[in-house]
C-alpha positions in Angstrom: 226.5 -44.3 183.8 226.5 -42.5 187.0 224.7 -43.9 190.0 224.6 -40.6 191.9 221.6 -41.1 194.1 222.5 -44.3 195.9 221.2 -43.2 199.3 218.0 -44.7 200.6 214.8 -42.7 200.2 214.5 -42.2 204.0 218.0 -40.5 204.3 217.5 -37.5 206.5 219.3 -34.2 206.4 221.7 -33.5 209.3 220.3 -32.3 212.6 221.9 -28.8 212.6 220.9 -28.3 216.3 223.3 -31.0 217.3 226.1 -29.2 215.4 225.2 -26.0 217.3 225.3 -27.9 220.6 228.8 -29.3 219.6 229.9 -25.7 219.0 228.8 -24.7 222.5 230.4 -27.8 224.1 233.6 -27.7 222.1 234.6 -24.1 221.4 238.3 -24.9 221.4 237.9 -27.4 218.5 236.0 -24.9 216.5 238.6 -22.1 217.3 241.3 -24.5 216.0 239.7 -24.5 212.6 241.5 -22.2 210.3 239.9 -19.8 207.9 240.2 -21.0 204.4 241.8 -17.8 203.2 243.6 -17.7 199.8 244.9 -20.8 198.1 248.5 -21.7 198.9 250.7 -24.7 198.5 251.0 -26.7 201.7 254.4 -26.2 203.2 254.0 -28.6 206.2 252.1 -31.8 206.5 250.1 -32.4 209.7 252.1 -34.6 212.0 250.4 -37.3 214.1 251.4 -36.8 217.8 252.5 -33.2 217.3 249.7 -31.4 215.4 246.9 -33.9 216.1 246.5 -36.4 219.0 245.0 -39.9 218.8 242.0 -38.8 220.8 241.2 -36.2 218.1 241.1 -38.7 215.2 237.4 -39.6 215.9 235.3 -36.4 215.5 232.0 -38.0 216.7 230.2 -41.2 217.7 227.2 -41.0 215.4 226.1 -43.8 213.0 227.4 -43.1 209.5 226.5 -44.8 206.2 229.4 -45.6 203.8 228.7 -46.8 200.3 230.6 -48.7 197.7 229.7 -49.9 194.2 230.9 -52.8 192.1 230.2 -54.2 188.7 229.9 -57.7 187.4 229.0 -59.4 184.1 226.8 -62.5 184.1 224.4 -64.6 182.0 221.0 -65.9 183.1 217.5 -66.6 181.9 214.1 -66.4 183.6 211.6 -69.2 184.1 207.8 -68.8 183.7 208.3 -65.5 181.9 207.0 -64.7 178.4 209.4 -62.3 177.0 212.9 -62.2 175.6 214.5 -62.7 179.0 213.3 -66.3 179.0 216.3 -66.8 176.6 219.9 -67.0 177.7 221.3 -63.4 177.8 223.6 -61.3 179.9 224.0 -58.0 181.7 226.6 -55.8 183.1 225.2 -55.4 186.6 226.0 -52.7 189.1 225.7 -53.3 192.8 225.6 -50.5 195.4 226.0 -51.3 199.0 225.0 -49.0 201.9 226.7 -50.0 205.2 226.4 -48.2 208.4 228.2 -48.2 211.7 229.8 -46.1 214.4 233.2 -44.7 213.5 236.0 -46.3 215.4 238.8 -44.5 217.3 240.6 -43.6 214.0 237.4 -42.0 212.5 236.6 -44.8 210.1 233.3 -46.7 210.1 234.4 -49.5 207.8 237.4 -49.3 205.5 236.4 -49.3 201.9 239.1 -51.9 201.4 237.2 -54.2 203.8 234.0 -53.8 201.8 236.0 -54.7 198.6 237.5 -57.8 200.3 234.1 -59.0 201.3 232.9 -58.5 197.8 235.9 -60.2 196.2 236.0 -63.2 198.5 232.4 -63.9 199.5 230.1 -62.5 196.8 231.7 -61.8 193.4 232.9 -65.4 192.8 229.2 -66.5 192.5 228.3 -63.7 190.1 231.1 -62.4 187.9 231.3 -64.1 184.5 228.9 -66.8 185.7 225.7 -68.5 184.6 223.6 -67.3 187.5 221.0 -70.1 187.2 223.8 -72.5 188.0 225.8 -70.6 190.7 223.1 -69.1 192.8 220.7 -71.0 195.1 217.6 -72.4 193.3 215.6 -69.3 192.4 214.4 -67.4 189.4 217.3 -65.1 188.7 215.3 -61.9 188.8 216.9 -58.7 190.1 214.4 -58.9 192.9 215.6 -62.3 194.1 219.3 -61.6 193.5 219.4 -58.4 195.5 218.1 -60.1 198.6 220.7 -62.9 198.2 223.5 -60.3 197.9 222.2 -58.4 200.9 222.3 -61.7 202.9 225.8 -62.4 201.9 227.1 -58.9 202.9 225.1 -59.0 206.2 226.6 -62.5 207.0 230.1 -61.2 206.4 229.6 -58.1 208.6 228.4 -60.2 211.5 231.1 -62.8 211.1 234.0 -63.2 213.5 236.4 -61.6 211.0 234.5 -58.3 210.7 232.4 -57.9 213.9 235.3 -56.4 215.7 236.3 -54.1 212.8 233.0 -52.1 212.6 231.0 -51.1 215.7 227.3 -51.7 215.0 228.1 -52.6 211.4 225.1 -53.5 209.4 223.9 -53.6 205.8 221.4 -50.8 205.3 220.6 -51.4 201.6 221.7 -53.1 198.5 220.7 -51.7 195.1 221.2 -54.0 192.0 221.2 -52.4 188.6 220.4 -54.8 185.8 220.5 -52.1 183.2 221.5 -48.4 183.5 217.9 -47.4 184.1 216.4 -50.5 185.9 217.3 -51.7 189.4 215.9 -53.6 192.4 216.6 -52.6 196.0 216.4 -54.2 199.3 216.6 -52.3 202.6 217.2 -53.3 206.2 214.0 -51.7 207.5 211.9 -53.9 205.2 213.3 -57.0 207.0 212.1 -55.7 210.3 208.6 -55.1 208.9 208.2 -58.7 207.8 
C-alpha cells in the first residue's frame, strides 16, 4: 500500500516570487549551477572545503516539513460499540508523521534517524505487538483517540532537552494513523490552536 499523499490538506505550493527574488539577490549561486547536459559518469566527487564551503551547506532559512512513516501490529477491541470491532482483533497500522522546522547550518531540518529514534524509544514500545487496551492510557482505542496520543508523544519528544537543540523551531504538524489501507484518522497542529 502506498501512502503517497501524506501532506496536510493546507499544504501550499511554493511562492515562486521569493525564488525570483533569490535569483536577483544571489546571481553567483545561480551561475554556479551547471547545465544538466548529457549523462556522464561522475569522475570527481564534490569535496567539502574545496568545492563547497560550510556557509553554503544551508541553502535557505524557511520552515520545511519532513515526513516519515512507520508500521506496527497490534491487537485491541472497542467498548460501547455494536459491531465486529467490539471483539478482540488486530491491525497492521501505518503512522505518518509530518514534522517541521528551520534547516540547521548543514541544511537538515531534523535527521530522519532522529525521528526513527524517537519512534523506537518513546512510542513504538507502547504499540507494536501489544494489546492496546492495556498499554495505552485509559481510552477507547479508536484511531481517533490513538492518533492524538501519538501526536502528543512526538511533540513531547521534540520539545524535550534531548531534541530542542537539534531542530530549530521543531514541531509536529500532523500525524496520520492508518488502521486499514483505506481508513485513517489524522490530527493536525492547527486544530490544537483552534480549541
